[in-house]
Backbone as a ProteinNet text record, in pm:
[ID]
protein_1_A
[PRIMARY]
MNILITGANGLLGQKLVGLLANQPSVKLTATARGANRLPVADGYTYLAMDITDRQQVLDVITQVRPDAVIHGAAMTDVDKCELDKDGCWAQNVTAVEYIVEACRAVNAFLCHVSTDFIFDGAAGPYTEEAEGNPISFYGWSKYAAEKVVINSGLNWAIARTVLVYGIAHDMSRSNIILWVKKSLEDGKTIKVVTDQFRSPTLAEDLAAGCALIAQKRATGIFNISGKEVLTPHEMAIQTADYFGLDKSLITEATAATFTQTARRPPRTGFIIDKARTELGYDPRSFSEGIALLAEQISGR
[TERTIARY]
1626.7	1607.6	1477.1	1484.2	1370.3	1296	1175.5	1100	968	936.8	806.8	730	601.3	519.5	403.9	367.8	250.5	135.7	13.2	-101.8	-125.5	-95.6	-100	-238.7	-343.8	-479.1	-524.8	-451.4	-489.4	-447	-476.1	-447.2	-297.1	-213.8	-68.5	-18.3	-65.3	-21.3	-49	-167.4	-202.5	-110.8	-80.9	7.4	150.8	195.7	329.9	339.8	237.1	237.2	236.7	154.2	149.4	284.4	357.6	487.6	598.6	598.4	713.2	696.6	570.9	546.2	621.3	633.3	695.7	833.9	896.5	1035.7	1124.8	1201.7	1282.3	1379.8	1421.1	1521.1	1457.2	1323.9	1254.8	1183.3	1207.4	1127	1030.9	901.1	804.3	714.3	700.9	602.3	503.9	375.1	268.9	199.5	181.7	112.4	0.8	-104.6	-214.3	-295	-385.4	-472.4	-575.5	-593.5	-699.2	-662.8	-765.2	-747.3	-685.1	-627.7	-569.8	-682	-686.4	-787.4	-723.6	-600.2	-531	-590.7	-593.9	-652.9	-560.9	-431.9	-338.6	-289.1	-262.2	-226.6	-80.5	-12.9	121.3	230.5	348.9	467.9	498.7	423	447	390.9	432.3	375.1	290.2	170.7	85.2	84.9	106	96.4	7.5	-88.7	-171.4	-86.6	-92.5	-17.6	-91.7	-133.2	-198	-87.6	-67.6	45.4	30.9	-90.8	-108.8	-82.8	-44.8	-15.6	135.8	200.9	348.9	404.5	348.1	402.4	390.2	275.9	254.7	356.1	379.5	476.4	615.8	655.2	787.3	796.7	691.5	692.9	705.7	622.1	620.5	752.2	798.5	919.3	1043.7	1051.2	1168	1162	1041.2	1027.1	1072	1028.2	1057.9	1202	1252.9	1387	1407.2	1320.9	1333.8	1458.9	1508.5	1615.8	1558.6	1432.4	1367.1	1219.1	1167	1023.5	969.5	862	791.2	663.8	658.6	546.1	443	340.5	236.2	105.6	91.5	-33.9	-47.7	-168.4	-193.5	-342.8	-383.9	-519.9	-515.2	-579.8	-561.9	-687.9	-799	-921.7	-906.6	-884.3	-842.7	-948.1	-1074.8	-1181.7	-1199.1	-1187.5	-1198.6	-1086.3	-966.4	-853.2	-884.1	-953.4	-989.2	-1088.3	-1174.3	-1279.9	-1233.1	-1137.1	-1085.1	-934.2	-897.2	-755	-674.5	-733.8	-662	-634.4	-735.7	-720.1	-617.9	-622.8	-528.5	-385.4	-364.7	-228.6	-176.1	-265.9	-225.2	-178	-251	-216.9	-102.4	-96.1	-1.7	128.5	130.6	252.8	303.5	220.4	264.3	303.6	225.1	256.3	392.9	426.9	557.6	669.6	643.9	743	765.3	657.4	670.6	748.5	718.7	786.5	934.7	964.9	1105.4	1178.3	1114.1	1174.5	1203.5	1107	1123.1	1231.3	1234	1338.3	1477.5	1485.7	1612.7	1660	1565.6	1600	1660.2	1619	1668.4	1755.9	1786.6	1870.5	1812.1	1681	1614.3	1613.5	1617.3	1598.8	1448.8	1413.5	1272.1	1239.5	1143.1	1086	946.3	930.8	805.2	730.1	601.5	521.8	457.4	478.7	423	341.7	310.9	206.5	236.2	175.3	183	106.9	22	-56.7	27.1	158.1	245.8	273	229.3	251.6	122.1	137.2	18.2	-39.2	36.1	-16.2	-8.6	78	91.1	186.6	276.2	384.8	423.4	327.6	361.5	384.3	443.5	488.8	618.3	637.9	744.2	858.7	979	1093	1103.1	1198.3	1218.8	1266.7	1326.4	1384.1	1281.1	1163	1062.2	1026.2	1001.1	964.7	815.9	784	644.1	575.2	444.8	363	217.6	180.8	49.3	-66.4	-182.4	-301.7	-418.5	-392.4	-495.7	-431.8	-515.8	-460.7	-393.7	-453.6	-389.2	-249	-238.4	-107.9	-9	-57.8	29.7	75.6	-15.1	22.6	130.4	116	214.2	347.3	340	461.1	536.5	461.5	522.6	587.3	520.5	575.2	706.1	713.6	839.4	952.3	922.9	1025.9	1072.5	977.9	1013.1	1111.9	1083.8	1169.6	1306.8	1305	1430.1	1523.6	1464	1544.5	1562.1	1534.5	1530.9	1668.7	1767.7	1898.6	1905.8	1796	1793.9	1851	1874.3	1882.7	1739.5	1702.7	1561.5	1544.4	1423.4	1380	1235.5	1197.7	1057.8	1012.2	905.6	847.1	721.5	732.6	614.9	535	403.3	320.6	199.9	123	10.9	-107	-225.8	-351.8	-336.8	-324.2	-302.3	-434.9	-432.8	-554.7	-521.6	-622	-601.9	-721.4	-714.5	-821.5	-762.6	-828.3	-782.7	-897	-861.5	-959.4	-1030.2	-1164.1	-1238	-1220	-1216	-1194.2	-1322.7	-1350.3	-1473.4	-1455	-1335.1	-1316.2	-1296.6	-1359.6	-1349.4	-1227.7	-1217.5	-1115.5	-1175.1	-1102.5	-1160.9	-1199.9	-1121.4	-1150.5	-1281.3	-1294.4	-1415.1	-1538.2	-1519.5	-1631.1	-1680.8	-1587.6	-1625.5	-1690.9	-1630.9	-1683.7	-1827.1	-1848.6	-1981.9	-2083.7	-2046.4	-2138.7	-2183.8	-2086.9	-2120.7	-2200.5	-2166.6	-2244.4	-2388.7	-2407.2	-2543.3	-2612.9	-2543.3	-2602.7	-2609.6	-2526.7	-2529	-2436.1	-2480	-2392.5	-2302.2	-2172.5	-2079.4	-2004.5	-1980.7	-1901.4	-1760.2	-1661.2	-1522.3	-1435.4	-1348.8	-1276	-1164.7	-1148.3	-1044.6	-932.4	-947.3	-849.2	-767.2	-761.2	-667.1	-577.4	-449.8	-351.3	-279.2	-271.6	-210.7	-131.2	-45.7	20.1	-40.2	-150.2	-215.8	-118.9	-120.6	-21.4	-89.8	-54.6	-106.4	-49.1	-134.5	-89.3	24.5	18.7	127.4	260.4	255.4	379.1	434.2	344.1	389.1	453.7	391.7	449.1	587.3	600.3	730.2	835.5	797.4	890.2	935.6	839.4	873.6	963.1	934.7	1017.2	1158.8	1171	1304.7	1382.9	1316.4	1382.2	1430.4	1342	1376.6	1488.5	1478.8	1576.7	1712.8	1712.4	1840.1	1887.1	1800.6	1825.7	1868	1792.8	1823.1	1773.9	1863.1	1824.8	1787	1703.2	1661.5	1516.1	1476	1336.9	1325.8	1221.8	1196	1051	1030.8	896.3	859.8	758.9	715.7	570.5	553.2	418	408	291.5	278.8	365.5	376.7	470.5	403.9	269.5	201	134.7	118.8	39.2	-91.4	-201.9	-332.9	-435	-540.3	-654.2	-749.1	-831.3	-932.7	-1021.9	-1049.2	-1129.9	-1059.8	-928.8	-852.5	-851.6	-841.8	-845.4	-981	-1087.7	-1222.9	-1240	-1190.9	-1200.4	-1123.3	-1000.6	-920.8	-992.9	-1058.8	-1131.5	-1248.7	-1324.8	-1439.1	-1391.6	-1282.3	-1226.4	-1189.4	-1122	-1075.9	-1193.1	-1298.2	-1411	-1519.9	-1496	-1593.5	-1725	-1716.3	-1837.8	-1864.3	-1982.9	-2029.6	-1965.6	-1870.2	-1797	-1882.6	-1995.5	-2080	-2143.8	-2139.9	-2192.9	-2094	-1970.1	-1867.7	-1869.2	-1905.7	-1909.1	-1795.6	-1749.3	-1637.3	-1685.5	-1603.3	-1635.3	-1505.4	-1519.1	-1401.4	-1411.6	-1301.3	-1299	-1400.7	-1428.7	-1525	-1667.2	-1693.9	-1826.9	-1860.1	-1756.4	-1777.7	-1745.7	-1827.9	-1795.8	-1727	-1601	-1523.5	-1469.8	-1462.1	-1421.3	-1278.8	-1189.1	-1047.5	-1011.8	-919.5	-869.4	-778.4	-783	-695.2	-595.7	-470.7	-374.7	-413	-418.6	-465	-372.7	-242.7	-152.6	-35.2	-41.7	75	137.1	143.8	217.3	364.8	432.9	573.8	663.2	786.6	894.6	967.2	976.3	1023.9	1162.1	1237.6	1369.3	1462	1460.6	1551.1	1520.4	1392.3	1353.9	1388	1370.4	1405.9	1555.8	1635.7	1781.7	1840.7	1801	1866.1	1807.3	1680.1	1614.5	1582.4	1579.2	1529.1	1377.2	1313.6	1166.9	1108.6	1008.5	953.2	801.5	726.3	581.5	508.7	388.7	305	240.8	197.5	118.9	-22.3	-100.6	-237.4	-320.6	-300.2	-378.5	-339.5	-212	-170.1	-229.9	-242.5	-306	-452.3	-522.2	-663.5	-673.8	-583.5	-586	-565.2	-472.9	-448.1	-571.4	-634.4	-755.6	-868.1	-878.7	-981.3	-960.6	-834.3	-797.7	-836.5	-806.8	-837.1	-987.6	-1063.5	-1209.6	-1266.6	-1216.4	-1272.2	-1216	-1123.1	-1074.5	-990.1	-928.8	-844	-716.1
-1696.3	-1584.1	-1605	-1584.5	-1605.5	-1472.4	-1461.2	-1335.4	-1354.3	-1260.1	-1259.3	-1135.7	-1153.2	-1037.4	-1022.8	-897.7	-869.6	-826.7	-839.8	-798.8	-889.2	-1019.3	-1112	-1125.8	-1102.9	-1116.8	-997.1	-886.3	-764.3	-767.8	-659.6	-652.1	-667.7	-585.4	-595.6	-732.2	-777.2	-906.4	-1020.2	-1021.7	-1128.6	-1125.7	-1005.7	-994.8	-1036	-1002.7	-1043.5	-1196.1	-1258.4	-1405.1	-1465.8	-1411.1	-1460.2	-1450.1	-1343.9	-1319.3	-1405.5	-1420.8	-1481.3	-1629.1	-1676.9	-1812.5	-1921	-1904.6	-2013.4	-1979.4	-1878.1	-1850.4	-1946.6	-2031.5	-2132	-2071.3	-1946.9	-1884.2	-1819.2	-1826.8	-1759.2	-1859.9	-1847	-1918.9	-1815.3	-1832.7	-1726.3	-1760.4	-1663.6	-1673.3	-1558.7	-1593.1	-1494	-1480	-1356.5	-1334.1	-1232.7	-1248.6	-1152.1	-1180.7	-1089.9	-1111	-1218.3	-1316.4	-1415.8	-1522.3	-1578.8	-1695.2	-1657.1	-1757	-1740.5	-1727.6	-1612	-1593	-1587.7	-1634.5	-1629.8	-1732.2	-1697.6	-1789.5	-1905.6	-1897.1	-2006.4	-2069.5	-2198.8	-2272.4	-2314.4	-2312.2	-2369.4	-2263.6	-2304.4	-2221.7	-2126.2	-2136.6	-2046.6	-2110.2	-2055.9	-2093.5	-1977.3	-2006.4	-1900.4	-1903.9	-1787.3	-1775.3	-1656	-1676.1	-1564.1	-1471.6	-1342.4	-1244.5	-1111.9	-1069.3	-939.4	-838	-744.8	-651	-558	-549.2	-462.2	-536.8	-664.8	-746.7	-767.8	-691.7	-692.2	-833	-908.3	-1041.9	-1133.4	-1122.8	-1205.5	-1170.5	-1042.1	-996.9	-1051.1	-1036	-1084.9	-1237	-1306.9	-1454.5	-1503.3	-1447.3	-1494.7	-1462.5	-1338.8	-1298.2	-1367.6	-1387.5	-1459.9	-1609.2	-1661.4	-1802.5	-1820.8	-1729.4	-1741.7	-1700.1	-1602.2	-1545.1	-1507.6	-1418.9	-1382.2	-1300.2	-1310.1	-1220.2	-1081.6	-1079.8	-952.8	-960	-846.5	-832.8	-725.2	-757.5	-655.6	-623.7	-502	-464.9	-384.1	-455	-390	-369.7	-431.3	-419.1	-277.8	-221.7	-87.3	-60.6	40.6	92.8	202.3	179	269	346.8	320.3	395.4	534.6	633	766.9	831.4	815.7	876	801.9	670.3	590.6	628.4	652.3	693.1	824.7	914.7	1044.3	1025.7	925.7	901.3	811.7	724	632.1	651.3	762.9	798.6	698.2	646.3	548.7	420.3	373	251.4	270.2	387.5	421.4	422.1	489.1	499.3	361.5	279.7	144.9	61.2	69.7	-12.9	44.6	177.1	239.5	287.5	304.2	354.4	257.3	229.3	140.7	3.6	-47.1	-177.1	-174.8	-61.1	-49.2	-54	3.9	-4	-150.4	-229.8	-372.2	-447.5	-416	-485.3	-449.9	-323.2	-279.1	-353.7	-363.8	-432.7	-579.5	-643.4	-784.2	-801.4	-710	-715.9	-698.2	-611.7	-587.6	-716	-788.5	-910.8	-1018.5	-1020.3	-1125.5	-1069	-937.1	-869	-879.2	-854.7	-862.2	-725.6	-728.1	-608.3	-576.3	-447.9	-409.8	-320.3	-365.3	-280.8	-239.2	-110.7	-56.8	17.5	-12.9	50.9	178.5	290.1	419.6	479.5	607.9	665.7	809.4	851.8	991.5	1084.9	1027.7	1112.7	1171.6	1142.8	1214.8	1357.5	1386.9	1520.6	1601.7	1736.4	1822	1838.5	1793.5	1800.7	1939.3	2024.8	2160.3	2163.3	2063.6	2075.3	1943.3	1851.7	1725.3	1743.2	1646	1517.4	1530.1	1433.1	1441	1343.9	1386.2	1294.4	1237.7	1147.3	1085.3	1185.8	1296.7	1393.4	1491.9	1496	1595.1	1579.5	1692.8	1692.9	1665.6	1577.3	1547.7	1662.9	1675.5	1774.3	1727.5	1627.7	1565.4	1659.9	1634.6	1716.6	1630	1501.3	1412.9	1330.9	1273.8	1192.5	1067.5	1008.7	894.7	933.5	1049.4	1097.2	1113.5	1169.9	1186.9	1052.5	955.1	823.8	758.8	770.2	709.1	785.8	916.7	998.2	962.2	945.3	905.5	767.1	677.5	542.5	547	634.1	649.6	690.1	783.5	829.4	714.1	628.5	511.2	423.4	400	313.7	378.6	507.3	579.7	581.3	590.8	598.5	464	354.8	221.9	159.6	207.2	142.2	14.9	-21.3	-140.6	-106.7	-210	-190.4	-179.5	-64.4	-41.2	21.6	4.8	78.9	120	231.6	274.9	278.4	204.4	204.5	291.3	413.3	501.8	473.9	472.8	443.9	536.6	526.6	617.3	538.9	561.5	513.3	373.9	274.5	137.3	78	18.1	-45	-185.8	-270.5	-407.3	-491.8	-618	-711.1	-818	-839.7	-942.7	-1036.4	-1153	-1253.7	-1206.5	-1218.3	-1199.1	-1057.9	-957.4	-820.5	-739.4	-661.5	-583.2	-449.3	-392.9	-258.7	-263.1	-168.9	-161.2	-76.6	-39.8	55.8	137.8	241.4	336.6	268.7	172.8	108.6	29	-52.4	-134.5	-47.1	60.6	150.4	220.3	273.6	342	242.8	126.1	24.9	-13.4	-44.8	-88.9	24.1	144.1	258.4	285.6	289	320.4	207	83.2	-30.3	-25.3	26.5	39.5	166.6	245.7	368.8	482.5	476	581.1	696	817.7	934.5	940.9	963.9	971.6	1104.5	1155.1	1277.5	1236.7	1288.4	1250.6	1376.5	1383.2	1509.1	1533	1662.3	1705.9	1781.7	1803.2	1888.2	1810.5	1678.1	1598.3	1522.2	1511.8	1448.7	1337.5	1219.9	1101.9	1023	932	834.1	697.2	659.1	532.2	415	326.3	218.9	83.7	4.4	-131.6	-214.4	-288.6	-365.2	-461.1	-520.6	-610.1	-536.1	-408.9	-329.3	-294.5	-258.1	-229.8	-353.8	-470.3	-595.8	-619.4	-597.4	-617.6	-522.7	-397	-299.5	-338.3	-382.3	-424	-547.7	-640.7	-762.6	-728.1	-636.8	-593	-531	-446.2	-382.3	-488.6	-583.1	-685.4	-775.9	-818.7	-914.5	-850.6	-720.9	-649.5	-588.3	-595.8	-526.2	-381.1	-317.4	-178.6	-85	-2.7	81.9	223.1	286.5	423.9	430.9	548	570.8	553.8	483.4	462.4	496.2	572.1	594.2	477.1	400.3	282.6	306.3	365.2	400	379.3	415.1	419.8	530.9	533.1	629.5	756.3	761.6	881.3	955.4	1086.1	1164.5	1199.2	1148.8	1164.1	1214	1278.3	1309.9	1189.4	1172.6	1066.8	1077.1	1200.7	1219	1157.2	1180.7	1121.4	968.9	916.7	771	714.6	787.2	743	741.4	845.8	853.4	738.1	712.2	600	466.4	450.8	327.2	311.3	419.6	416.3	384.5	447.5	422	275	220.1	81.3	-14.1	4.8	-89	-48.5	62.3	104.9	150.4	222.1	266.6	414.5	460.4	594.7	701.3	775.2	877.9	997.5	1016.2	1132.9	1121.3	1000.9	982.1	1029.3	1058.8	1103.8	1256.3	1311.9	1457.3	1505.4	1626.9	1683.8	1739.7	1719.3	1774.1	1820.6	1897.1	1933.9	1863	1859.7	1793	1855.3	1984.8	2055.2	2001.1	1930.2	1871.1	1765.7	1699.9	1584.5	1619.7	1570.5	1589.8	1464.1	1479.7	1368.5	1410.7	1313.4	1343.9	1397.7	1332.6	1371.2	1452.6	1545.1	1622.3	1534.6	1558	1487.1	1585.7	1543.8	1633.3	1650.8	1775.5	1795.4	1737.7	1762.6	1721.9	1643	1509.2	1430.7	1371.2	1239.4	1178.5	1174	1077.3	1055.3	1057.1	1099.3	1084.1	954.7	859.6	724.7	691.9	796.9	773.9	690.7	715.8	644.4	494.3	458.8	315.9	249.5	322.7	268	238.1	336	325.9	224.4	235	153.1	14.2	-0.9	-131	-201.9	-126.8	-184.3	-194.5	-108.5	-106.5	-51.2	-121.5	-80.6	-101	-2.6	-21	-10.3	-66.4	-55.9	83	120.6	243.4	216.8	321.2	302.7	222.4	248.6	173.4	25.1	-4.5	-145	-208	-127.1	-174.1	-209.2	-122.7	-150.9	-282.6	-302.2	-425.2	-548.9	-538.5	-652.6	-683.2	-579.4	-599.5	-660.9	-613.4	-668.1	-818.4	-856	-997.7	-1077.3	-1019.3	-1086.8	-1098.8	-995	-997.7	-1112.9	-1125.7	-1228.5	-1367.3	-1373.9	-1501.6	-1580.3	-1507.8	-1577.6	-1622.8
128.9	222.1	298.6	428.2	516.7	532.7	473.8	473	547	635.7	703.7	660.1	628.5	592	691.1	718.3	800.9	708.7	759.1	677.6	558.5	575	460.4	398.7	476.9	422.3	340.5	349.9	278.8	132.5	62	-82	-110.1	-45.6	-66	-20.5	96.5	149.5	53.6	-4.1	-99.4	-221.7	-269.6	-387.4	-352.3	-230.8	-187.4	-177.5	-118.9	-109.8	-249.9	-338	-476.4	-546.2	-515.7	-579.2	-520.2	-385.8	-317	-283.2	-275.9	-222.6	-299	-428.5	-505.1	-558.5	-498.5	-535.1	-455	-524.3	-454.2	-353.7	-378	-289.4	-166.8	-154.6	-44.9	44.5	176	275	331.3	307	335.1	453	544.5	651.8	634.9	622.1	608.6	743.3	789.9	916.3	897.5	977.6	982.5	1108.1	1138.5	1253.8	1217.4	1306.9	1286.2	1184.1	1122	1034.1	900.5	835.3	702.4	599.1	529.7	424.7	285.8	276.2	147.4	50.6	-79.4	-175.9	-214	-179.6	-211.3	-81.4	-87.9	34.1	38.3	-76.6	-84.2	-90.2	-47.8	-67.6	45.9	155.2	269.2	395.7	510.4	640.1	688.4	739.8	793.2	945.2	1006.4	1152	1186.4	1276.6	1321.8	1408	1379.4	1458.5	1458	1576.1	1593	1622.3	1529.9	1544.2	1664.7	1720.9	1837.8	1969	1959.3	2077.5	2085	2172.2	2177.7	2194.8	2287.6	2315	2194.1	2126.5	2006.9	1897.8	1880.2	1779.1	1812.8	1938.6	1981	1966.7	2007.6	2000.3	1856.8	1768.1	1629.1	1559.2	1572.4	1498.6	1554.9	1685.7	1740.4	1707.4	1691.1	1648.7	1503.2	1416	1271.6	1240.7	1315.2	1291.6	1143.7	1091.3	950.1	922.2	799.1	754.1	727.3	680.3	646.7	681.9	728.7	754.8	661.7	589.1	509.7	586	640.7	727	647.5	602.4	521.9	596.1	715	790.1	846.2	836.9	891.2	887.4	961.2	950	845	730.8	616.6	578.6	646.8	619.3	681.8	595.2	640.4	729.8	694	774.2	907.1	902.9	1026	1123.5	1070.3	1155.3	1226.8	1159	1217.2	1333.2	1319.5	1419	1533.7	1505.3	1608	1619.8	1680.1	1686.4	1768.3	1876.5	1960.1	1882.2	1811.1	1730.7	1619.7	1556.7	1449.9	1503.7	1618.3	1675.3	1715.5	1774.6	1817.2	1698.2	1586.4	1469.5	1386.5	1378.7	1285.1	1347.5	1481.2	1545.2	1651.4	1752.3	1859.9	1805	1710.1	1648.1	1579.6	1519.5	1452.5	1557.8	1674.1	1783	1823.6	1828.8	1863.1	1755.1	1629	1518.2	1515.1	1539.8	1547.8	1660	1774.8	1889.3	1854.5	1790.4	1753.3	1645.9	1548.4	1443.9	1504.6	1603.5	1671.4	1741	1799.8	1874.4	1784.1	1656.3	1564.5	1453.4	1464.1	1364.9	1223.6	1212.9	1082.2	1014	883.1	800	798.4	806.9	806.8	688.1	608.2	501.3	546.7	573.8	627.8	517.4	501.9	395.8	449.2	377.9	418.1	302.5	312.2	226.4	184.9	74.4	30.9	125.3	213.3	303.6	417.3	419.6	514.6	463.5	341.1	282.3	282.8	276.8	274.7	134.4	33.1	-104.1	-164.3	-108.9	-163.7	-282.2	-292.3	-390.9	-455.9	-474.3	-540	-689	-759.3	-705.4	-623.9	-534.4	-435.1	-462.9	-423.4	-419.3	-277.6	-258.6	-126.5	-22.1	-66.7	27.6	82.1	24.4	64.2	212.3	276.5	419.2	436.1	529.1	557	629.3	605.5	676.5	668.7	749.9	734.2	767.5	703.2	730.9	778.7	805.6	861.6	973.9	1060.5	1169	1112.2	1008.3	940.9	895	829.2	782.4	897.4	1009.9	1126.6	1182.1	1185	1238.9	1151.7	1020.5	930.4	934.1	953.7	964.5	1093.1	1202.6	1330.2	1317.5	1247.3	1227.8	1149.5	1049.5	974.6	1068.8	1160.2	1254.7	1344.9	1385.3	1466.6	1389.7	1261.5	1178.4	1156.8	1121.8	1092	1213.6	1332.1	1455.8	1525	1453.8	1516.6	1537.9	1462.3	1468.5	1385.2	1320.3	1233.5	1096.6	1016.6	872.3	824	769	736.9	600.6	548.1	429.9	451.9	392	391.1	245.7	217.1	82.3	88.1	35.8	32.6	-93.7	-79.9	-196.4	-201.6	-310.1	-337	-394.3	-344.6	-405.2	-468.1	-382.5	-429.7	-476.7	-594.8	-647.6	-695.2	-696.1	-742.6	-705.4	-741.3	-707.4	-617.6	-503.7	-412.2	-381.5	-332.2	-292.2	-165.2	-162.9	-38.7	18.9	-68.6	-19.9	-29.4	74.2	75.5	3	8	-48.7	-199.3	-267.2	-412.7	-450.6	-574.9	-617.2	-730.2	-772.6	-867.5	-999.5	-1044.7	-1173.2	-1164.6	-1061.3	-1045.7	-1021.8	-943.1	-913.5	-1040.2	-1119.8	-1244.6	-1340.3	-1356.5	-1448.6	-1410.9	-1284.4	-1240.8	-1253	-1210.1	-1216.5	-1359.5	-1451.8	-1591.2	-1655.9	-1622.6	-1674.6	-1626.6	-1503.8	-1448	-1495	-1579.4	-1632.5	-1532.4	-1427.7	-1324.5	-1363.5	-1333.8	-1348.1	-1224.9	-1247	-1133.8	-1134.7	-1014.7	-999.3	-961	-1034.8	-1007.6	-1004.7	-903.2	-880.7	-982.1	-1011	-1105.7	-1034.8	-902.8	-833.1	-730.3	-745.8	-667	-763.7	-727	-816.3	-741.1	-803	-740.2	-844.5	-794.6	-882.7	-851.4	-917.5	-883	-897.6	-797.5	-788.3	-791.8	-891.2	-901.1	-785.9	-716.4	-598.9	-634.4	-753.4	-797	-806.1	-848.9	-859.4	-721.5	-628.9	-492.1	-430.9	-451.6	-400	-459.5	-590.4	-656.5	-599.1	-574.5	-517.2	-377.5	-293.7	-156.8	-157.9	-248.5	-259.1	-303.7	-399.1	-443.5	-327.7	-249.7	-134.4	-36.2	-2.6	97.2	47.6	-78.7	-130.9	-154.6	-184.2	-200.5	-68.2	35	161.7	135	45.6	6.9	116.8	170.4	284.3	239.7	323.4	295.8	254.2	206.2	165.6	14.6	-28.1	-171.4	-204	-311.2	-363.8	-453.5	-411.2	-487	-527.9	-645.2	-690.4	-840.5	-895.9	-1040.8	-1097.5	-1230.5	-1290.3	-1343.2	-1339	-1389.2	-1274.2	-1291.2	-1196.6	-1267.4	-1210.6	-1273.7	-1172.1	-1222.4	-1135.7	-1137.3	-1033.7	-1038.2	-1163.1	-1207.8	-1329.4	-1450.1	-1462	-1573.5	-1562.7	-1439.5	-1419.9	-1464.3	-1431.7	-1469.2	-1621.2	-1687.2	-1833.9	-1899.4	-1848.9	-1903.8	-1885.1	-1768.4	-1740.5	-1836.9	-1854.5	-1947.3	-2088.8	-2130.5	-2264.9	-2281.9	-2180.6	-2192.1	-2208.9	-2128.2	-2130.9	-2231.4	-2304.4	-2405.4	-2344.1	-2232.5	-2162.1	-2187.9	-2149.5	-2182.5	-2092.7	-2151.2	-2075.4	-2038	-2108.5	-2078.5	-1939.2	-1881.2	-1744.9	-1637.9	-1679.4	-1584.7	-1579.7	-1464.1	-1452.2	-1361.9	-1393	-1317.2	-1184	-1081.1	-948.9	-884.1	-775.7	-696.8	-561.6	-491.4	-360.7	-265.8	-285.6	-199.1	-214.2	-325.5	-349.3	-244.9	-193.5	-106.2	38.4	129.9	271.3	321.6	357.9	412.3	548.2	637.7	775.5	779.8	707.4	710	585.8	603.6	488.1	401.6	272.5	177.1	118	98.5	31.8	-115.5	-164.9	-302.2	-409.9	-397.6	-507.4	-449.5	-464.3	-424.2	-551	-559	-669.9	-636.3	-696.3	-662.5	-785.5	-762.9	-861.2	-822.8	-915.5	-880.7	-939.1	-975.9	-1038.3	-950.1	-818.2	-727.7	-728.5	-719.7	-718.9	-852.2	-960.1	-1092.7	-1098.8	-1055.7	-1067.9	-971.2	-842.8	-739.6	-725.6	-759.4	-740.3	-871.3	-982	-1106.7	-1105.7	-1024.9	-1015.4	-1144.9	-1200.4	-1329.7	-1331	-1279.8	-1268.5	-1401.7	-1404.2	-1523.4	-1529.9	-1647.8	-1663.2	-1610.8	-1592	-1542.2	-1643	-1771.3	-1871.7	-1870.6	-1846.3	-1832.9	-1707.7	-1602.5	-1479.3	-1502.3	-1576.2	-1608.2	-1684.7	-1782	-1864	-1777	-1678.6	-1591.1	-1505.5	-1451.8	-1373	-1458.3	-1582.1	-1672.2	-1693.4	-1707.4	-1723.4	-1597.2	-1480.8	-1354.3	-1332.6	-1373.7	-1358.3	-1442.3	-1564.8	-1651.9	-1618.6	-1524.3	-1472.5	-1570.2	-1666.9	-1764	-1697.4
[MASK]
++++++++++++++++++++++++++++++++++++++++++++++++++++++++++++++++++++++++++++++++++++++++++++++++++++++++++++++++++++++++++++++++++++++++++++++++++++++++++++++++++++++++++++++++++++++++++++++++++++++++++++++++++++++++++++++++++++++++++++++++++++++++++++++++++++++++++++++++++++++++++++++++++++++++++++

């Protein structure tokens, strides 16, 4: 199967390449803006592709003629999206229109990655049927992109996910596990919220879910997340427990404690029964995710 992925240099992209590059049944093309920053060199072809450049998108996708496209590239910094609405819309909506157009030209299946931030967080955890009601510009951009995909006339799937964490090569952004571990090791007191609820998703699990969707050409919306709904405070406590660090340094806070540019939905999290049943998706627990990251940190 000929699969093309966008955002190959990002966290999800790196995990997808790691998963698919050496599958004999997959011919893989990895694309991203600029140079190849992937830690592995074999098992795929790399092509530079700026998703905001319509001609480049059309040229690359018509050249590769993929059977399936996994579109993971996006502007995901929620506060930055609030401050740079034009940039956010160009990357998260207009780019999806270009990818849809290119997929249509080669009759490719499209798996589009979306987010729990399309919801207002009043009534999570959510099933696939729940109606979106975004409360941030990032959420609106991703909700608009879903509508583009749904109305595209393609064979499509939307993989919605929540709070993706993991370790990638050459990545600047941290995640809650690494942040808690480092802070507590340095003896710092940290404030962690108790009034937000999420289903933290290991990047390897999200990659596995997207690959299952693409390889099965499973159509429709799928919740691809972790299987538990936890507060960041609970995630911090589990992290401290795993690494044997001082939990007394973790103090409870509410979202109101922090000033953030964009609003966050208070209670999301996903019900993943559909992905389990239809795809055979089987994510790790958060504690298993911590163990995997610990293994990766120590380089075993």
